[in-house]
C-alpha positions as CSV (number, residue, x, y, z in Angstrom):
1,M,24.2,-34.0,-20.6
2,S,22.1,-30.6,-20.8
3,E,23.3,-28.0,-23.7
4,L,24.7,-25.0,-22.3
5,T,22.6,-21.8,-22.8
6,T,23.8,-18.4,-23.5
7,P,23.6,-15.2,-21.6
8,D,21.5,-13.9,-24.3
9,A,19.0,-17.0,-24.2
10,V,19.0,-16.6,-20.2
11,R,17.8,-12.6,-21.0
12,E,15.2,-13.7,-23.3
13,Q,13.8,-16.3,-21.1
14,I,13.8,-13.4,-18.0
15,A,12.0,-11.2,-20.3
16,A,9.5,-13.5,-21.6
17,L,8.6,-14.6,-17.8
18,G,8.1,-10.5,-17.0
19,A,6.0,-9.9,-19.9
20,P,2.8,-11.1,-18.0
21,L,3.6,-9.3,-15.1
22,R,4.3,-5.8,-17.0
23,E,0.6,-6.5,-18.5
24,Q,-1.0,-6.9,-15.2
25,L,0.8,-3.7,-13.8
26,Q,-0.4,-1.7,-16.8
27,N,-3.7,-2.8,-16.1
28,V,-3.6,-2.3,-12.5
29,E,-2.2,1.5,-13.2
30,A,-4.7,2.3,-15.7
31,A,-7.9,1.1,-13.1
32,Y,-6.0,3.1,-10.3
33,T,-5.9,6.3,-12.5
34,A,-9.7,5.9,-13.4
35,K,-10.3,5.3,-9.7
36,Q,-8.4,8.6,-8.9
37,A,-10.1,10.3,-11.6
38,E,-13.6,9.0,-10.3
39,L,-12.9,10.2,-6.5
40,V,-11.9,13.7,-7.6
41,E,-15.2,14.0,-9.1
42,L,-17.0,12.5,-6.2
43,R,-15.2,14.8,-4.0
44,E,-16.2,18.1,-5.9
45,T,-19.8,16.8,-6.2
46,R,-19.9,16.4,-2.4
47,E,-18.6,19.8,-1.7
48,Q,-21.1,21.5,-4.2
49,L,-23.7,19.6,-2.2
50,R,-22.3,20.6,1.1
51,R,-22.3,24.3,0.0
52,A,-25.8,24.0,-1.4
53,L,-27.1,22.5,1.8
54,R,-25.3,25.1,3.9
55,A,-27.0,28.0,1.9
56,L,-30.4,26.5,2.0
57,D,-30.2,24.8,5.4
58,P,-28.5,26.7,8.4
59,S,-29.0,23.8,10.6
60,F,-27.1,21.4,8.3
61,V,-23.7,20.7,9.6
62,V,-21.0,18.9,8.0
63,P,-20.1,15.6,9.4
64,V,-16.4,15.4,11.0
65,K,-14.5,12.2,10.9
66,S,-13.0,11.7,14.4
67,K,-9.2,11.4,14.3
68,A,-7.4,9.1,17.2
69,K,-5.1,11.3,18.8
70,S,-3.3,11.1,22.0
71,N,-6.1,12.5,23.8
72,G,-8.5,9.9,23.2
73,G,-9.7,11.3,20.0
74,A,-11.3,14.4,21.0
75,K,-10.8,17.3,19.2
76,K,-9.9,21.0,20.7
77,Q,-13.2,22.5,21.1
78,V,-13.7,26.0,19.5
79,A,-16.8,28.2,20.4
80,E,-19.3,28.8,17.7
81,E,-18.8,32.6,18.4
82,T,-15.2,32.3,18.4
83,L,-15.4,30.5,14.7
84,R,-17.6,33.4,13.5
85,R,-15.5,36.4,14.7
86,M,-12.1,34.5,13.4
87,E,-14.1,34.1,10.3
88,A,-15.1,37.7,10.0
89,W,-11.4,38.8,11.0
90,L,-9.8,36.5,8.2
91,R,-12.2,38.0,5.8
92,E,-11.3,41.5,6.9
93,H,-7.5,40.8,6.7
94,D,-7.1,38.3,3.5
95,G,-5.0,40.6,2.0
96,D,-2.5,40.7,4.5
97,F,-1.9,36.7,4.0
98,P,-1.3,36.4,0.2
99,E,0.4,33.0,0.9
100,G,-2.5,32.0,2.8
101,F,-3.6,31.4,6.4
102,A,-1.5,29.4,8.8
103,A,-2.0,29.3,12.6
104,S,1.6,29.9,13.4
105,P,1.7,33.4,11.4
106,L,-2.0,34.2,12.2
107,S,-1.1,33.9,16.1
108,R,2.0,36.3,15.4
109,H,-0.1,38.9,13.4
110,L,-0.8,42.1,15.3
111,G,-4.6,42.6,16.0
112,F,-5.0,38.9,16.0
113,A,-6.9,38.1,19.4
114,W,-6.6,34.3,19.7
115,S,-3.5,31.9,20.6
116,Q,-1.8,29.4,17.9
117,A,-3.6,26.2,19.4
118,T,-7.0,27.9,19.2
119,A,-5.9,29.1,15.7
120,S,-5.0,25.8,14.5
121,A,-8.1,24.4,15.8
122,A,-10.4,26.8,14.3
123,L,-8.8,26.6,10.9
124,N,-9.3,22.9,10.8
125,I,-13.1,23.2,11.8
126,L,-13.7,26.2,9.3
127,H,-11.9,23.9,6.7
128,D,-14.3,21.1,7.5
129,E,-17.3,23.4,7.1
130,G,-15.9,24.3,3.7
131,L,-15.3,28.0,4.5
132,L,-11.5,27.4,4.2
133,R,-9.8,25.3,1.3
134,L,-6.4,23.6,2.1
135,D,-3.9,25.2,-0.3
136,R,-0.7,24.0,0.5
137,R,1.6,22.4,3.2
138,G,4.5,24.4,4.6
139,L,7.6,23.2,5.8
140,G,7.2,21.2,9.1
141,G,3.8,20.4,7.9
142,G,2.0,23.6,8.5
143,K,-1.6,23.8,6.6
144,F,-2.0,27.1,4.6
145,Y,-5.6,27.8,4.1
146,K,-7.4,30.4,1.6
147,L,-10.7,31.6,1.8
148,V,-13.7,30.1,0.1
149,A,-15.6,32.6,-1.9
150,G,-19.1,33.0,-0.1
């Protein structure tokens, strides 16, 4: 007949089985942290290169990833003139929005000449061009942007 084991002995056996898994998890966590740091560095380098290229070559256009949407992946188009006028308006009224720009508050601001849909699309495009940075997300997922110096 087999010898009965005590609860302490069972706990020790279970802990011994988990030790290699804990070590493996620590290794994966360390590798994940290193890759995240590398990704942050690559993003910063990419943005510096894009800014330099935009400054040196006006024809340089930042490649934009297409997003699958219900409308077949098409993004709302905003005229280049509208983008430049909106950028100038944002720079002029930067002090009116200390918490950052979001499409909904912008569209309610006196003197803002565009719809909320146009504002949202334009803010996304200006962000893709590196003229705005995403500062935070508000309640409901609204994106709040701030101007990039330049």
